[in-house]
C-alpha positions in Angstrom: 211.2 258.3 152.3 208.6 257.9 155.2 208.6 254.1 156.7 205.7 252.2 156.0 202.9 251.9 158.8 202.9 248.5 160.6 200.3 247.1 158.5 201.8 247.3 155.4 205.1 246.5 156.9 203.3 243.2 158.1 202.2 242.9 154.8 205.7 243.1 153.1 207.3 240.7 155.8 204.5 238.0 155.0 205.1 238.3 151.4 208.8 237.9 151.6 208.7 234.6 153.8 209.9 231.5 151.8 206.8 229.4 153.8 203.3 230.6 154.4 200.9 229.5 156.7 197.2 230.1 155.5 193.7 229.5 156.0 191.3 228.8 153.2 187.6 229.2 153.8 184.7 228.1 151.5 181.3 228.2 152.1 179.1 227.1 148.9 175.9 227.4 147.5 174.7 224.2 149.0 175.3 225.5 152.8 176.5 222.5 154.1 178.9 224.6 156.5 182.2 226.6 156.4 185.0 224.7 155.4 188.3 225.4 156.8 191.7 224.2 155.4 195.1 225.0 157.4 197.6 224.9 154.6 201.7 225.5 154.4 202.7 227.0 151.4 206.1 227.2 149.5 206.8 229.0 146.6 204.3 230.5 144.0 202.5 230.0 140.7 203.9 227.0 138.8 206.2 226.2 141.5 203.7 226.4 144.4 204.1 223.6 147.2 201.1 223.4 149.1 200.6 221.0 152.1 197.3 220.4 153.6 198.0 220.5 157.9 194.3 220.6 159.1 190.8 220.9 157.7 187.4 220.6 158.9 183.9 221.5 158.0 181.8 223.2 160.7 178.2 222.1 159.7 175.7 225.0 159.8 172.7 225.2 162.1 169.2 225.4 160.3 168.5 228.9 161.4 171.7 230.6 159.7 170.7 228.3 156.7 167.2 229.8 156.5 168.5 233.2 156.9 171.0 233.0 154.2 168.5 231.5 151.9 165.9 234.0 152.5 168.3 236.5 150.7 169.9 233.9 148.3 169.7 233.7 144.5 166.5 235.9 144.8 165.9 239.0 142.7 163.8 240.8 145.6 165.4 240.7 149.1 164.8 242.3 152.4 168.2 244.8 152.0 168.5 245.4 155.6 168.9 241.3 156.1 171.6 241.8 153.3 173.6 244.3 155.4 173.3 242.5 158.6 174.2 239.0 157.3 177.5 240.8 155.8 178.9 241.7 159.1 177.1 238.9 160.8 178.6 236.2 158.5 182.4 237.7 158.7 182.0 237.5 162.6 180.7 234.3 162.4 183.2 232.8 160.4 185.8 234.5 162.5 184.6 232.6 165.4 184.3 229.2 163.9 188.2 229.7 162.4 189.3 230.7 166.3 187.4 227.5 167.3 189.2 225.4 165.0 192.8 227.0 165.5 192.0 226.0 169.6 191.1 222.5 168.7 194.1 222.3 166.7 196.3 223.8 169.5 197.3 226.5 167.1 197.7 230.2 167.8 196.3 232.9 165.6 199.9 234.5 165.6 201.3 231.6 163.7 198.7 231.9 160.7 199.9 234.3 158.1 196.7 235.0 156.3 192.8 233.9 156.2 191.7 233.5 152.5 187.9 234.0 152.7 185.7 233.0 149.6 182.6 234.8 151.7 178.9 233.5 150.8 177.5 234.0 147.3 174.1 235.4 147.6 173.4 236.5 144.0 175.6 235.9 140.7 174.5 237.3 137.7 176.4 237.0 134.6 175.4 239.5 131.6 174.3 236.1 129.9 171.8 235.2 132.6 170.4 238.7 133.5 170.4 240.4 129.8 169.9 244.0 131.0 171.7 246.2 128.5 174.5 248.4 129.7 175.1 246.2 132.7 178.2 244.3 132.8 178.7 240.7 135.0 178.3 241.1 138.4 178.4 238.9 141.5 177.9 239.1 145.0 179.4 237.4 147.8 178.9 238.4 151.7 180.7 238.1 155.1 182.9 240.9 155.4 186.9 240.3 155.5 187.5 243.5 157.6 185.3 241.4 160.6 187.1 238.7 159.8 190.6 240.2 160.0 190.0 242.1 163.5 188.1 239.3 165.2 191.0 237.1 164.4 193.8 239.4 164.3 194.7 237.7 161.1 195.5 239.5 157.6 192.5 238.8 155.8 192.0 238.4 152.0 188.7 238.3 150.4 185.8 239.4 147.8 188.2 237.3 145.0 185.9 237.5 142.2 185.4 241.1 141.9 188.5 241.6 140.4 188.0 238.9 137.7 184.9 240.9 136.9 186.7 243.8 136.7 189.2 242.4 134.3 186.6 241.3 132.1 185.9 237.9 133.3 182.6 236.6 134.7 183.7 235.9 138.3 183.8 232.3 138.1 184.5 229.7 138.2 187.8 230.5 140.0 189.1 227.1 140.3 191.5 226.9 137.7 194.2 228.8 138.9 194.7 226.4 141.6 193.9 223.3 139.5 196.5 224.3 137.3 199.3 225.0 139.8 198.1 221.9 141.8 197.1 219.3 139.5 198.7 219.3 136.1 200.9 216.3 135.3 203.3 216.0 132.3 202.1 213.6 129.9 198.5 213.1 131.5 195.6 214.9 130.1 193.0 215.5 133.4 190.1 217.1 134.2 189.5 218.2 137.8 185.8 218.3 138.3 184.0 219.6 141.1 180.4 218.9 141.9 179.2 221.5 144.4 176.2 223.3 144.0 177.1 224.1 140.6 179.2 221.4 138.7 182.4 222.8 137.1 185.6 221.5 135.8 189.1 222.6 134.5 190.8 220.7 131.4 194.4 220.3 132.2 196.2 219.0 128.8 199.4 216.9 129.3 201.2 218.9 127.2 201.3 221.6 129.7 200.3 224.6 126.9 198.0 226.8 129.4 196.6 228.5 126.4 195.0 225.0 126.1 193.2 225.4 129.8 189.8 225.0 129.8 187.8 226.0 132.9 184.0 226.4 132.9 180.4 225.8 134.9 178.8 222.9 133.2 175.5 223.2 135.2 173.4 222.0 138.3 175.6 220.1 140.8 173.9 219.3 144.1 171.8 222.2 144.1 168.4 220.8 142.3 169.0 217.3 144.1 169.4 219.2 147.4 166.2 221.8 147.1 163.8 218.9 145.8 165.4 216.5 148.4 164.4 219.5 151.1 160.8 220.3 149.9 159.9 216.7 148.9 161.6 214.7 151.5 162.4 217.2 154.4 165.9 215.7 154.0 168.9 218.1 153.3 170.1 215.6 150.7 169.8 212.8 149.3 171.9 210.4 151.7 173.9 207.8 149.5 171.5 208.5 146.5 168.9 206.4 148.2 166.1 208.3 147.0 167.3 208.6 143.0 168.0 204.8 143.0 164.3 204.0 144.5 162.9 206.2 141.7 163.0 205.8 138.0 164.4 208.2 135.3 161.8 209.9 133.3 163.3 210.9 129.9 160.6 213.2 128.9 161.7 215.7 132.0 165.3 214.9 131.1 164.9 216.2 127.8 163.2 219.2 128.6 165.4 219.9 131.6 168.4 220.2 129.1 166.6 222.4 126.8 168.1 225.7 128.2 170.0 227.7 125.8 172.6 228.0 128.5 173.9 224.1 127.2 174.1 225.6 124.1 176.3 228.5 124.5 180.0 228.5 124.5 182.4 227.4 127.2 183.9 228.7 129.2 180.6 230.0 130.8 179.0 230.6 134.4 175.7 229.8 136.0 174.5 229.3 139.4 171.1 228.6 141.4 169.5 231.7 139.9 168.9 229.5 137.0 168.9 226.0 138.2 166.1 226.8 140.6 162.6 224.9 141.7 160.7 227.5 139.3 163.1 226.1 136.7 162.2 222.5 137.2 158.2 223.3 137.6 158.3 224.8 134.1 160.5 221.9 132.8 157.7 219.5 134.0 155.1 221.7 132.6 156.6 221.8 129.2 157.3 217.8 129.2 153.7 217.2 130.9 155.5 215.2 133.6 154.0 216.8 136.8 152.7 213.4 137.7 155.7 211.6 138.2 156.8 210.3 141.3 158.7 212.5 144.1 161.5 209.4 144.0 161.2 209.8 140.2 162.1 213.8 140.4 164.9 213.2 142.7 166.0 210.1 140.3 165.6 212.6 136.9 167.7 215.6 138.8 170.2 213.2 139.8 170.4 212.4 136.1 170.3 215.9 134.9 173.6 216.6 136.8 175.3 213.6 135.2 174.0 214.0 131.9 175.0 217.6 131.5 178.4 216.8 132.8 178.6 214.0 130.3 177.4 215.8 127.3 180.1 218.6 128.4 182.9 216.2 128.5 182.3 214.8 125.1 181.6 217.9 123.6 184.9 220.1 124.5 187.6 217.4 125.5 189.6 214.5 124.5 188.6 210.6 125.1 190.6 208.9 127.8 190.9 212.0 130.1 191.7 211.1 133.5 188.6 212.8 135.7 189.2 213.5 139.3 186.0 214.8 141.3 185.6 216.6 144.0 182.8 218.2 146.3 179.8 216.7 147.5 178.8 215.2 144.2 181.9 212.9 144.5 180.2 211.3 147.2 176.8 210.8 145.5 176.5 207.4 144.4 174.0 207.7 141.5 175.9 210.7 139.6 179.4 208.7 140.0 177.9 205.6 138.4 176.4 207.9 135.6 179.8 209.3 135.1 181.4 205.7 134.8 178.8 204.3 132.5 178.5 207.2 130.2 182.2 208.2 130.1 183.3 204.4 129.7 186.7 205.2 128.2 187.5 207.9 131.3 189.4 206.9 134.0 187.0 208.1 136.9 188.1 208.6 140.5 187.8 211.5 143.2 190.8 213.7 144.3 192.2 211.6 147.0 193.9 209.8 144.1 196.0 212.9 143.5 196.6 213.3 147.4 194.1 215.8 147.4 191.3 215.8 149.8 188.0 215.9 147.8 186.0 217.7 150.7 188.8 220.3 151.2 189.8 221.0 147.6 187.9 224.1 147.2 189.1 225.9 150.3 192.5 224.8 149.7 192.2 226.5 146.3 191.3 229.6 148.3 194.0 229.7 150.3 196.4 229.3 147.3 194.6 232.5 145.8 195.6 234.1 148.7 199.0 233.0 148.4 198.9 234.1 144.9 197.4 237.4 146.0 200.3 237.8 148.8 203.7 237.0 146.5 202.6 235.6 143.2 202.4 237.3 139.4 199.5 237.2 137.3 199.3 234.2 134.9 198.0 233.8 131.3 196.0 230.6 131.3 193.5 230.0 128.4 191.3 232.9 128.2 190.8 234.1 131.4 192.1 237.6 133.0 195.8 237.9 133.7 195.0 239.2 137.2 196.0 238.6 140.9 192.8 238.6 142.9 191.6 239.5 146.3 191.1 242.6 148.8 193.4 242.7 152.2 192.1 243.7 155.2 194.3 244.3 158.1 193.6 243.2 161.5 194.4 246.9 162.9 
């Protein structure tokens, strides 16, 4: 039998280790920056142990954000720009990784793998695009080969495509890591992530994986951030100062909640392709609320995020669950207060209470998916595809 080439030999060596050091990368739809989580893993599957060794969010510069926004969640874009950004983002993320490792005094040779989410530019589940004959689809750019070659580290990327190929919608993928890291016997839990889009994973206390539910809920920060930029020239509503200075308009809130998405059965996925500035303007027209103040719009959009979450939890999940929040929304006082008020029977805290950095959680989860791709076995969780996800890029 011929010998494996050096790349495959290295892959086998990493997969057979009892302990692996991996980097998880997350760049979300909010475009705040690149989350880089350096993790140590022992075991796989339900026996996984994960330790966060280092974490940093590297903020993106405005010119990069504007470049990505020029192709993000738009049906018609400059195709050349998409192609250029695919390679550029891979190289850019590699540079940020190398700088982080230098700052942490860690050599790239000490890292076994990188797991890169990439940058979503369009998410198109069939429920949204409704084009007959076409399946669920999604696209993340930031080529893994560029990351691997520039860093010299085995890179795993493009996780969402396998999920879709196996019958899923490509999101949310958090359930795999949530189940492995967040479950606790005898305690019903919700791990709620409020990023650009809000999603959650329900973890039943009896450990029955068939009961696990992971679904997108609706907008997280995406609309609040969009209108903070357009109305106040602010990247986001810091400390909910704008929201607290305005009043929620019930007519607009009701109109925002009228979309069929909210009545569709879970699990389901969505994105800024639906919850866009145009979506809000049309809701204002329907509710005759185009006159309300800028502060009132931010207050109502913040309530929209909270109300969608509350309605979902009350519809699908038992009372008295423990809710652990991560993502940028965990630092949004208006939204968190809304949840506390309207889910009065629930215990609500951020994931720090579980020993999981709420800012790092999504990057950790992708590192975990990389660890599973290397050495795990597919798990049956709820009605999700039984697959391992990720494409491998070798450094040489």
